[in-house]
N, C-alpha and C positions, 0 to 999 in steps of 0.2 A: 532462761537464756537472755543474755544481755544484748543490747542493740548492736554493740561492736562485734560480738560473736556471730550474730545473724548476718551482718554485712560480709564478714569474712567467709561464711558458708556460701552465701550467694556468689561471691567473687570466685570461690573455688569451683562451684558448679558451672559457672559461665566459662571458666578457663577450661574445664574438662570438655564442655560442649564444643568450644572453639578448637580444642585439640582433636576431637573426633572429626569435626568438619574438615579440618586441615588434612588429616590423615586420609579421609574419604576423597578429597579433591586430588591429593597427590597420587593416590592409587589409581583413580580414574584417568588422570593425566598420563601416568605411565602406560596404562592400557591403551589409551588413545595414540600415544607415540609409538608404542609397539605395533599397534594395528596399522598405523600409517606407514611404518617401515616394512610391513609385509608386502611381498611382491605379488602382483596379479598380472595376467596375460591380457594384452589389448592388441588391436590391429593398427599398424602404422602404414603409411603410404611408401611404397618402394620407389615410386616416381610421382611427379606432379599429377594431380587429378583436376583437370580444368572444369570450369563451369559448364553445365550441360551434359556431363558424362552420365550415362544411365547407370543405375546401381547394379544392374545385371552384368555390366561390362567391367566393374571395378574389382571383381574377385582376383583376377590375375595381377592386379596392381597393389596387392596388400601382402603384408608379412606379419607374423606374430612377434610380439616383443614383450618381455617382462619389465614392468616398471613398478616403483613403490606405489602403494595404494594412494598415498597423499598426492602423487603426481598425475593421477588419472584425471583427464579433462572431462567436463560435463558432457554426457551423451556419448562417451567413448564406446566403441563396439568391440565385441569379441568374436563375432561371426558375420560373414558377408551377407547372410540371409536377412539381417536387420535392416539393410538398405537396398535389398534386391529389387523392390518395386518402386524405388524412388529415383530422383535425379539430383545431381549436384547443383546447388544454387550459389555456393561459394567455393572458391578454389581451396584445395588441400595440397600442401607442398610436401615434397619428399622428406621423410623422417618425422612428419607430424602424425599425431594420433588422429584416426578417422572418427569423426563425431557425427551423430545423427542430426546435430544442429546445423550442419552444413549441407544437409539434404532435405528434400521435401517431396511430396507426391507430385505426379505429373500434372494433376489438375491445379495444384497450388503454383506450380512453375509456369502455367499458362502455355501458350503456343510454343514458346522456345523449348519447353521441356519435352516436346514431342519430336524435336529435330535433333539430328546428329550427323556427323560426317559431312557429306556433300548435299544433304537435304536442305531445302529452303522453303520458307513460307511464301506463297505467291498468291496475291489477291487479284481477282478479276471482276470486271463489271459486265453485266449483260442483262437481257430481258428475262422474263419469266421462263420462256421456253428454253433458252440457251442454258440457263443454270438450274433448270428443274425446280424452280422455287415452289415450295409447298410440298415437294416430294423428297428432296434431298435432306439427309440428316447428318449430323456430325459423326465421323467415323466411317461413312459410306465410301465405296471405291467406284471411280468413274473412268471412262475413256474419253479422250478428246477426238472428235470427228470434225474435220475441216475440209472446205472446198474453196478453191481459188482459181482465178482465170489467168492463164499465161498467154502472152501474145506470141503467135507463131513467127519465127524468124523469116520464113520464105513466103508464106501466104499472107501474112499480116493479119490473119484472123485469130481471134481469141479462142483458146481451148480451155474448158473447165475441167479441172481434175479434183478428185476427192479421195480421201483415205482416212484410216484411223491413225492419227499422228502420234498420240501418246496413250498408253494403256495402264490400267490399274493404279490410278492416282487416288491417294487418300484425301478425303475431305476433312480439313481441320475445323472449319467453321462453315456451316451450311447457310445459304441465304435465308433471310427472314420470310415468314409466311406472307403471301400476298394479302393486301388489305381486303377486308370484307367487302363484297360486292364488286371487286375488280373484274371478275369474270363477266359480269353483266355490262359493265361500262367499257370493257375492252382492256384497259390498262396497258396499251401498247407502249406508251412513253415511260412507264414505270421502270426504274432501274433497280437492280439487285446486285449484291456483291457476295462472293464466295471466296474462302481462303483454302488453298490447296497445298499439299505437301509434295513438292517436286524436287528433283535433283537440279543442280545448277545448269547442266546441259539441257534438261527438259524445260527449264524456265526459258532458256534461250530459244528453243523451238516454239514454245507457246508465244513468246514475244513476237516471233516472226509471223505466226498465224494472225495475231491481233493486228500487226502493222499492215498486213496485206488484205485481211478480210474486214477489218474494222470491228467495232464492238457489236454491231448489228448487221443483219443482212442488207446488202446494198442492191442497187438497181441492176448490177451486173450478175447478181446471183451469188456473190462471195458470201460465205457464211461459216460459222463454227457452232458446235453444240457439244454439251456434255451428255454422255450416255451412261446410265446407271448399270453397274455390274451386279451379278447375283451375289448373294451373301455366302452361299455354299456352292461347291463344285463349279466354280467359275472356270471357263475355258475360252480360248481365243481361236478364231479362224486364221488361216494363213494370211499373212500381210499381202496386200495388193493395192493397186491404184485403179480407180474407176474413171472412165471417160465416157463420152457419148456412145462410143462403139461397144464398150464392155457392158454398159447398162442395157442398150437396146438390142444387142445381138446375143446376149446371154440367154441360153435355153432354146434358141431357134434351131430348126433343122437346117442342114446344108443348103437345101433349095431355097428356104426362106431367107437365109443369109445372103445368098447370091442375088435374090430379088431386091433386098434392101441396098446392097452395094451397087446395083445397077441404077 
């Protein structure tokens, strides 16, 4: 075999390999194009989904739609259950495909992920007793009990009233544990903070309590405290207001009441 014939043979072999590779590429490309043109079903937003919307509330805001596979956005969902336990961290607008990339878990979304509608995050400061520091945990539910003095219009004397002002408040962030040894040293001046989930109207009532009672008990006896609710089978007594008379006359027999009133 001459040198020229060998070179021609090599060139023919290379051309054949190139032709095979080209054919293989074209076939795969056609398959890719055909696969991309195939339609799949995804969920799109029927209306705007704002930031903070719980995934469990999104189901009624979705509708199925067929789109070419090549048009499917990353993280597109085909079932509401894929985001059921998550919360929207980015807005999704009407007509857009709903993607898991615009949702995250409640813990990743922080405090804002636990709020919706009229709920607000409300942070309060108080002492260890008021905020149950060392006892309260994230996710607990508490009642707000407050007492305040009102000046009598006729007698001019102050009358102290107390009642359960707010019930079943969720604790978003519990106060930190008291410093070691604080029980021995007293820790009276040590301040703690707690973040609570309240409605906007409840926040207004809480603000009134703070403005009239102060953050700590005063010399006139004004005060407020949080009371921890049971984890299971929680119940409420009938609402009422306590005064000097309801506290000291409660449970007395009629004769005893008359003696006190005299």
